C-alpha positions as CSV (number, residue, x, y, z in Angstrom):
1,M,119.9,98.4,112.7
2,N,116.7,97.3,113.8
3,L,115.3,95.6,111.2
4,E,111.7,93.7,111.2
5,L,111.5,91.5,108.3
6,T,108.0,89.9,107.1
7,V,108.4,87.4,104.0
8,E,104.7,86.2,102.9
9,D,106.7,84.6,99.8
10,D,109.0,81.9,99.7
11,R,110.7,82.8,96.8
12,W,112.5,85.5,99.0
13,Q,115.7,84.1,99.5
14,G,118.1,86.4,100.9
15,L,116.0,89.3,101.3
16,E,117.3,89.9,105.0
17,S,120.9,90.0,104.0
18,L,119.9,92.5,100.6
19,S,117.7,94.5,102.7
20,R,120.7,95.0,105.4
21,Q,123.0,96.0,102.5
22,A,120.7,98.5,101.0
23,I,119.2,100.2,103.8
24,S,122.8,100.2,105.8
25,A,124.2,102.1,102.8
26,V,121.6,104.5,102.7
27,L,122.1,105.2,106.5
28,S,125.6,105.6,106.0
29,Y,125.2,107.9,103.2
30,A,122.6,109.8,105.2
31,E,125.3,110.1,108.1
32,L,122.7,108.3,110.3
33,D,123.8,105.5,113.1
34,P,122.3,102.4,111.9
35,G,122.0,101.3,115.4
36,C,119.4,103.9,115.8
37,C,117.1,102.9,113.1
38,E,113.9,101.1,112.6
39,V,112.9,99.7,109.1
40,S,109.9,97.1,108.4
41,V,110.4,95.4,105.2
42,L,107.6,93.2,103.7
43,G,108.9,90.7,100.9
44,C,105.5,89.9,99.1
45,D,104.4,88.9,95.7
46,D,102.7,90.5,92.8
47,A,98.6,90.2,94.3
48,R,99.7,91.5,97.9
49,I,101.5,94.4,96.4
50,S,98.5,95.3,94.2
51,E,96.3,95.1,97.1
52,L,98.4,97.6,99.0
53,N,99.1,99.9,96.2
54,A,95.3,99.8,95.8
55,E,94.7,100.6,99.5
56,F,97.3,103.4,99.9
57,R,97.8,105.0,96.8
58,G,94.1,104.2,94.9
59,K,96.2,102.2,92.2
60,P,94.9,98.4,92.0
61,T,98.1,97.1,89.9
62,E,101.7,95.8,90.8
63,T,104.2,97.7,91.1
64,N,107.8,96.9,92.5
65,V,108.1,98.7,96.1
66,L,106.1,100.6,98.4
67,S,107.1,102.9,101.1
68,W,105.4,104.3,104.2
69,P,107.7,106.7,105.6
70,A,107.0,107.2,109.9
71,E,107.1,111.0,109.2
72,D,107.2,113.4,106.5
73,L,110.8,114.7,105.9
74,S,110.3,115.9,102.5
75,P,111.7,119.7,102.0
76,D,109.6,122.5,100.8
77,Q,111.3,123.6,98.0
78,A,112.0,121.1,94.9
79,G,115.4,119.7,94.8
80,Q,116.7,120.4,98.3
81,V,117.7,117.6,100.9
82,P,114.9,116.4,103.3
83,Q,115.5,117.4,107.0
84,P,116.9,114.4,108.7
85,P,114.5,112.4,111.1
86,E,114.9,113.0,114.6
87,P,114.8,109.9,117.3
88,D,111.5,109.3,119.6
89,F,111.7,109.2,123.3
90,T,113.5,106.1,123.5
91,G,116.4,107.2,121.3
92,E,115.2,105.1,118.5
93,I,114.7,106.4,114.8
94,P,111.6,104.6,113.4
95,L,111.9,105.2,109.5
96,G,109.0,103.6,108.4
97,D,107.9,100.4,106.4
98,I,108.7,99.1,102.7
99,A,106.9,96.3,100.6
100,I,108.6,94.6,97.7
101,S,107.2,92.4,95.1
102,F,109.2,89.4,94.1
103,D,107.3,89.0,90.7
104,T,107.7,92.2,89.4
105,C,111.4,92.8,90.7
106,A,112.3,89.3,88.6
107,R,110.3,90.6,85.7
108,E,112.0,93.9,85.7
109,A,115.4,92.3,86.2
110,D,114.9,90.0,83.5
111,E,113.1,92.3,80.9
112,A,116.5,94.8,81.4
113,G,119.1,92.0,81.5
114,K,120.1,93.1,85.3
115,D,121.0,90.7,88.1
116,F,118.3,90.0,90.7
117,D,119.8,90.8,93.6
118,D,121.3,94.4,92.1
119,H,117.9,95.2,91.2
120,V,116.5,94.2,94.6
121,V,118.9,96.2,96.3
122,H,118.4,99.2,94.1
123,L,115.0,99.5,94.9
124,L,115.7,99.0,98.6
125,V,117.7,101.8,98.4
126,H,114.8,103.6,96.4
127,G,112.6,102.8,98.9
128,T,114.5,103.6,102.0
129,L,115.5,107.3,100.0
130,H,111.6,107.6,100.3
131,L,111.7,107.0,104.3
132,L,114.2,109.6,104.6
133,G,112.1,112.1,102.7
134,Y,113.1,111.9,99.0
135,D,110.8,111.8,96.2
136,H,111.0,111.3,92.3
137,I,107.4,113.8,91.5
138,R,109.1,117.2,90.5
139,D,112.1,117.0,88.3
140,P,114.7,118.6,90.3
141,D,114.0,116.1,93.5
142,A,114.0,113.0,90.6
143,A,117.6,114.2,89.6
144,L,118.5,114.8,93.3
145,M,117.1,111.3,94.4
146,E,118.6,109.3,91.3
147,G,121.9,111.1,92.0
148,I,122.2,109.8,95.3
149,E,120.8,106.1,94.3
150,V,123.7,105.9,91.4
151,E,126.3,107.0,94.4
152,I,125.1,104.7,96.6
153,L,124.9,102.1,94.4
154,G,128.4,102.7,93.0
155,K,129.8,102.4,96.4
156,L,127.9,98.7,96.5
157,G,129.8,97.8,93.2
158,I,126.2,97.9,91.4
159,D,126.2,99.7,88.2
160,D,124.3,102.5,87.2
161,P,120.3,101.4,86.9
162,Y,119.5,104.5,85.0
163,K,122.0,104.2,82.2
164,V,120.5,102.7,79.1
């Protein structure tokens, strides 16, 4: 896969490996050729992700992960699988961009007693699914997306993050 990684916070050790693991697992699930797919990942801190969240979502607060799909692939009806992305004129499939905050990821992992790397992989899987048109605003879409996340994470040896 063509992964463009930008690290703005030096605490993001191993982000490239975690990104490749998570994104490749999603692409495999979606039966997409990783060699044709392009994804950009920004590893940042809470201050930066708060700026992005304010600019793009009108929410001036930190969050764990944000994603910007290259195209809208969302289905018309709730609970349905999004349409697959199409290659551009070069044969590449630009999927979009993901930003992930070290501070929020570390805080959430600590509060939930989760392994930091596992939590980051979960959030990168989540963000990549958003790039592919999945969402969790409507209940049927949330159930579908969470089920896919659990399946993908299970194949990576990561426990169900939604299990309390």
